[in-house]
MARLO-436571 format. One line per field, with one value per residue: z negated, y negated, x of N, C-alpha, C in turn. Coordinates in pm, whole numbers, plus 50000, padded with zeros to 5 digits. Each point is the difference from the previous one (the first is absolute). Last residue first. Layout:
N
npz <- (Z, ...)
npy <- (Y, ...)
npx <- (X, ...)
capz <- (Z, ...)
capy <- (Y, ...)
capx <- (X, ...)
cpz <- (Z, ...)
cpy <- (Y, ...)
cpx <- (X, ...)
REM end
This chain:
168
npz <- (13360, 50492, 50297, 50300, 49998, 50042, 49536, 49663, 49871, 50161, 50217, 50314, 50480, 50494, 50553, 50445, 50335, 49950, 49594, 49586, 49739, 49742, 49596, 49691, 49793, 49630, 49460, 49797, 49787, 49609, 49572, 49913, 49850, 49838, 49923, 50486, 50481, 50512, 50379, 50478, 50444, 50455, 50489, 50557, 50450, 50026, 49797, 50054, 49611, 49466, 49689, 49518, 49663, 49433, 49630, 49721, 49817, 49443, 49925, 50031, 50000, 49936, 49892, 50011, 50436, 50199, 49809, 50007, 50352, 50220, 50455, 50386, 50388, 50127, 50108, 49739, 49945, 49793, 49955, 49843, 49775, 49893, 50396, 50280, 50073, 49718, 49834, 50336, 50045, 49716, 50171, 50278, 49797, 49842, 50231, 50023, 49673, 50003, 50445, 50418, 50516, 50247, 49984, 49706, 50017, 49785, 49893, 49991, 50148, 50020, 50247, 50442, 50259, 49951, 50051, 50325, 50355, 50331, 50290, 50056, 50208, 50164, 50444, 50178, 50236, 50136, 49598, 49840, 50254, 49790, 49645, 50069, 49924, 49612, 49865, 50087, 49739, 49458, 49641, 49944, 49940, 50185, 49930, 50198, 49989, 50058, 50230, 50092, 50201, 49768, 49599, 50115, 50107, 49672, 49886, 50231, 50038, 49602, 49874, 50219, 49972, 49799, 49534, 49682, 50108, 49932, 50111, 50050)
npy <- (93478, 49888, 49955, 49888, 49679, 49493, 49689, 50276, 50404, 50488, 50483, 50531, 50248, 50206, 50156, 50126, 50157, 50105, 50265, 49880, 49694, 50035, 50275, 49741, 49855, 50219, 50041, 49563, 50045, 50246, 49839, 49523, 49511, 49556, 49759, 50001, 50184, 50139, 50255, 49987, 50286, 50119, 50109, 49686, 49799, 49797, 49596, 49617, 49801, 50243, 50070, 50099, 50014, 49935, 50032, 50087, 50185, 49923, 49604, 49785, 49657, 49502, 49667, 50049, 50045, 49805, 50019, 50382, 50095, 49564, 49773, 50062, 50312, 50225, 50224, 50337, 50279, 50305, 50423, 50218, 50172, 49740, 49769, 49568, 49594, 49632, 49831, 49801, 49627, 49842, 50011, 49709, 49605, 50018, 49973, 49647, 49697, 50090, 50036, 50208, 50162, 50357, 50504, 50492, 50505, 50445, 50498, 50292, 49742, 49779, 50062, 49756, 49566, 49673, 49516, 49670, 49858, 50364, 50524, 50583, 50563, 50438, 50029, 49827, 49834, 49499, 49699, 49763, 49551, 49656, 49719, 49549, 49656, 49854, 49644, 49585, 49726, 50093, 50263, 50560, 50559, 50585, 50594, 50548, 50558, 50457, 50233, 49868, 49582, 49675, 49828, 49683, 49588, 49725, 49698, 49606, 49597, 49670, 49687, 49571, 49737, 49980, 50055, 50310, 50570, 50545, 50593, 50544)
npx <- (71592, 49688, 49478, 49455, 49666, 49964, 49908, 49707, 49698, 50178, 49988, 50019, 50016, 49898, 50031, 49622, 49582, 49614, 49984, 50172, 49865, 49659, 50064, 50135, 49658, 49722, 50194, 49980, 49597, 49923, 50041, 49799, 50032, 50109, 50455, 50210, 50240, 50154, 50278, 50244, 50195, 50276, 50162, 50122, 49785, 49530, 49988, 50405, 50152, 49782, 49702, 49681, 49533, 49768, 49543, 49435, 49586, 49942, 49774, 49541, 49838, 50394, 50367, 50489, 50346, 50327, 50414, 50309, 50333, 50315, 50326, 50246, 49832, 49465, 49568, 49568, 49563, 49565, 49609, 49531, 49520, 49570, 49786, 49924, 49875, 50022, 50420, 50296, 50086, 50395, 50430, 50176, 50183, 50435, 50349, 50091, 50234, 50478, 50311, 50220, 49675, 49642, 49819, 49752, 49678, 49647, 49680, 49508, 49559, 49484, 49574, 49833, 50006, 50418, 50163, 50136, 50218, 50247, 50177, 50173, 50153, 50055, 50081, 50416, 50227, 49718, 50038, 50422, 50027, 49710, 50110, 50176, 49711, 49868, 50342, 49884, 49585, 49916, 49804, 50022, 49934, 49909, 49991, 50094, 50068, 50391, 50382, 50481, 50063, 49836, 50172, 50308, 49862, 49870, 50342, 50178, 49801, 50043, 50345, 50106, 49564, 49514, 49741, 49685, 49806, 49822, 49866, 49756)
capz <- (49845, 49939, 49899, 49938, 49974, 50125, 50146, 50019, 50015, 49901, 49998, 49902, 49920, 49864, 49852, 49924, 50052, 50124, 50152, 50053, 50143, 50112, 50063, 50058, 50105, 50176, 50103, 50029, 50102, 50148, 50103, 49965, 50173, 49954, 49851, 49926, 49871, 49854, 49925, 49852, 50006, 49866, 49874, 49901, 50070, 50114, 49875, 50034, 50128, 50080, 50075, 50117, 50100, 50130, 50056, 50107, 50146, 50087, 50020, 50076, 49863, 50088, 49975, 49813, 49871, 50155, 50001, 49929, 50016, 49864, 49864, 49879, 50009, 49963, 50109, 50057, 49919, 50094, 49975, 50087, 49984, 49903, 49913, 50000, 50130, 50000, 49858, 50008, 50129, 49967, 49896, 50044, 50061, 49916, 50016, 50149, 49915, 49834, 49954, 49871, 49946, 50048, 50104, 50042, 50000, 50051, 50049, 49872, 50021, 49961, 49875, 49939, 49913, 50142, 49842, 49926, 49917, 49951, 49939, 50009, 49869, 49934, 49964, 49902, 49994, 50075, 49995, 49965, 50031, 50121, 50009, 50044, 50131, 49968, 49888, 50096, 50161, 50116, 50045, 50019, 49919, 49989, 50075, 49919, 50021, 49906, 49988, 49905, 50130, 50114, 49974, 49884, 50126, 50080, 49918, 49964, 50206, 50003, 49975, 50075, 49985, 50076, 50059, 49943, 49950, 50024, 49914, 50007)
capy <- (50016, 50060, 49906, 50142, 50158, 50120, 49977, 49877, 49959, 49937, 49872, 49876, 50008, 49961, 49948, 49918, 49954, 49907, 50038, 50154, 49913, 49982, 49991, 50063, 49879, 49980, 50098, 49978, 49861, 50090, 50085, 50068, 50046, 50080, 50031, 49919, 49961, 49908, 50029, 49942, 49853, 49936, 50121, 50025, 50094, 50023, 50056, 49977, 49882, 49921, 50069, 49869, 50082, 49949, 50018, 49924, 50061, 50047, 49965, 50164, 50111, 50127, 49996, 49987, 50149, 50006, 49827, 50008, 50069, 50100, 50011, 49907, 50025, 49850, 50013, 49802, 49971, 49882, 49992, 49944, 50117, 50026, 50068, 50095, 50078, 50053, 50086, 50098, 50012, 50004, 50152, 50055, 49955, 49997, 50071, 50016, 50027, 50078, 49820, 49983, 49951, 49900, 49868, 49800, 49963, 49911, 49914, 50009, 50107, 50032, 49965, 50085, 50127, 50113, 50124, 49977, 49940, 49898, 49872, 49947, 49842, 50035, 50028, 50094, 50157, 50117, 49995, 50102, 50070, 50103, 50078, 50024, 50014, 50047, 50097, 50055, 50079, 49899, 49874, 49875, 49832, 49885, 49868, 49914, 49925, 49922, 50047, 50099, 50127, 49966, 49965, 50123, 50062, 49986, 50123, 50116, 50132, 50035, 50135, 50135, 49985, 50060, 49891, 49856, 49822, 49870, 49854, 49864)
capx <- (50018, 50030, 50155, 50105, 49957, 50102, 49997, 50012, 49930, 49897, 50070, 49973, 49999, 49946, 50078, 50087, 50207, 49982, 49784, 50114, 50072, 49953, 49904, 50132, 50046, 49977, 50035, 50133, 50027, 49949, 50196, 49993, 50023, 49828, 49987, 49980, 49909, 50034, 49865, 50023, 49891, 50011, 49909, 49995, 50167, 49978, 49864, 49815, 49931, 50131, 50020, 50076, 50105, 50083, 50188, 50163, 50056, 50023, 50084, 49993, 49906, 49878, 49925, 49903, 49848, 49899, 49954, 49911, 49872, 50018, 49853, 50024, 50186, 50079, 50133, 50091, 50125, 50107, 50121, 50089, 50125, 50044, 49939, 50003, 50001, 49836, 49935, 50039, 49945, 49823, 50010, 49914, 49842, 49917, 49994, 49943, 49833, 49893, 50014, 50067, 50185, 50048, 50140, 50002, 50167, 49999, 50102, 50149, 50110, 50139, 50049, 49999, 49871, 49951, 49982, 49851, 49978, 49925, 50050, 49952, 50071, 49935, 49904, 49981, 50088, 50020, 49846, 50021, 50049, 49955, 50021, 50063, 50026, 49843, 50010, 50116, 50007, 50043, 49855, 49985, 49955, 50089, 49905, 49953, 49967, 49880, 49891, 49992, 50124, 49941, 49955, 50024, 50080, 49879, 49945, 50116, 49939, 49883, 49993, 50044, 50118, 50035, 50084, 50066, 50092, 49964, 50041, 50019)
cpz <- (49937, 49834, 49949, 49978, 49993, 50028, 50050, 50123, 49892, 50093, 49897, 49926, 49883, 49941, 49894, 49890, 49910, 50008, 50125, 50104, 50055, 50021, 50132, 50084, 50024, 50175, 50053, 50151, 50007, 50092, 50066, 50083, 49875, 50127, 50016, 49815, 49984, 49913, 49943, 49922, 49829, 49954, 49839, 49846, 49817, 49988, 50107, 50019, 50127, 50060, 50042, 50079, 50099, 50134, 50056, 49883, 50153, 50078, 50004, 49941, 50086, 49888, 50143, 50044, 49907, 49861, 50051, 49941, 49869, 50016, 49920, 49890, 49885, 50027, 49885, 50131, 50008, 49987, 50070, 49958, 50101, 50016, 49894, 49902, 49998, 50144, 50000, 49866, 50015, 50062, 49942, 49928, 50068, 50078, 49913, 50052, 50148, 49991, 49829, 49899, 49783, 49892, 50029, 50008, 50064, 50003, 50053, 50042, 49935, 50045, 49979, 49881, 50001, 49874, 50124, 49934, 49900, 49898, 50043, 49873, 50064, 49879, 49932, 50029, 49915, 49997, 50228, 49987, 49962, 50041, 50014, 49962, 50025, 50188, 50107, 49935, 50035, 50130, 50028, 50003, 49994, 49965, 49891, 50039, 49965, 50064, 49930, 49956, 49916, 50121, 50112, 50004, 49965, 50046, 50038, 49895, 49970, 50155, 49998, 49937, 50105, 50104, 50141, 50054, 50024, 49948, 50025, 49919)
cpy <- (49961, 49951, 50135, 49906, 50060, 50161, 50075, 49966, 49826, 49838, 49918, 49933, 49920, 50003, 49935, 50074, 49951, 50010, 49862, 50020, 50173, 49965, 49911, 50083, 50030, 49954, 50046, 50144, 49982, 49855, 50093, 50096, 50189, 50105, 50070, 50066, 49880, 50007, 49913, 50000, 50056, 49972, 49990, 50105, 50042, 50158, 50148, 50200, 50083, 49965, 49901, 50107, 49913, 50094, 49942, 49994, 49929, 50099, 50114, 49962, 50139, 50081, 50093, 49984, 49912, 50097, 49956, 49860, 50028, 50086, 50105, 49919, 49906, 50051, 49870, 50098, 49872, 49971, 49853, 49968, 49975, 50065, 50015, 50065, 50090, 50066, 50048, 50006, 50099, 50008, 49951, 50200, 50107, 49973, 50000, 50172, 50011, 49984, 50107, 49892, 50040, 49919, 49897, 49948, 49812, 49921, 49893, 49919, 50112, 50049, 49967, 50013, 50086, 49988, 50096, 50131, 49984, 49946, 49849, 49817, 49927, 49865, 49982, 49890, 50137, 50140, 50103, 50119, 50148, 50042, 50134, 50198, 50117, 50087, 50103, 50173, 50006, 50048, 49883, 49894, 49914, 49850, 49864, 49883, 49846, 49915, 49973, 50082, 50123, 50168, 50119, 50098, 50148, 50121, 50080, 50111, 50164, 50094, 50124, 50077, 50127, 49964, 50065, 49939, 49887, 49879, 49911, 49850)
cpx <- (50151, 50113, 50084, 50128, 50079, 49944, 50100, 50112, 50147, 49974, 49899, 50045, 49956, 50100, 50016, 50071, 49995, 50176, 50037, 49887, 50086, 50140, 49983, 49961, 50142, 50027, 49892, 49993, 50127, 49989, 49952, 50119, 49962, 49978, 49850, 49977, 50013, 49903, 50029, 49870, 50035, 49869, 49962, 49933, 50120, 50148, 50035, 49969, 50128, 49936, 50172, 50056, 50072, 50049, 49998, 50131, 50079, 50030, 50138, 50125, 50006, 49895, 49880, 49860, 49978, 49889, 49813, 49890, 49935, 49838, 50040, 49970, 50057, 50181, 50018, 50092, 50036, 50155, 49982, 50247, 50106, 50186, 50130, 49924, 50053, 50020, 49838, 49931, 49896, 49916, 49845, 49984, 49964, 49868, 49880, 49978, 49947, 49874, 49918, 49943, 49997, 50129, 49961, 50112, 49988, 50207, 50062, 50100, 50042, 50112, 50133, 50023, 49973, 49959, 50001, 50094, 49922, 49970, 49849, 49989, 49896, 50056, 49956, 49866, 49951, 50094, 49936, 49864, 50064, 50066, 49910, 49950, 50203, 49982, 49895, 50058, 50144, 50067, 50128, 50008, 50115, 49952, 50084, 49949, 49960, 49904, 49900, 49842, 49975, 50028, 49947, 49935, 50083, 50012, 49861, 49924, 50111, 49989, 49880, 49997, 50118, 50102, 50034, 50097, 49948, 50136, 50029, 50009)
REM end
């Protein structure tokens, strides 16, 4: 199961990628208008559920954060996750500009966190940048690459620098 935190454009698209691949997906979205837009996806994919609360199911094996590009907001989400995930849960951020290392720095589960930078529209573009931090465990990177390939993406490992991939 994948939890997607944030049901905006990117969160919705990423949830759809995993739902199309047959994964069970739970989307957490607190904004009522965005939650209403998720209803159409729920009708299309019965394996996708959405709500404003944290799921009461056991911890998911995978969590993807896709809230707006605001460092304090993202750090708040990651703090809330600390009591809701397991020791084997992979936690990814879909940030496109913030330092993944900075997001992970103060987390008790920082070795489980990395970036999965999907491109818009996530349902159509195959490339996903996988951005490990100085804390990320190597098995988390390897599992991430395998998971992303499983859902039809072409993951590449990218450095945690502004814009991630860059010409040398």
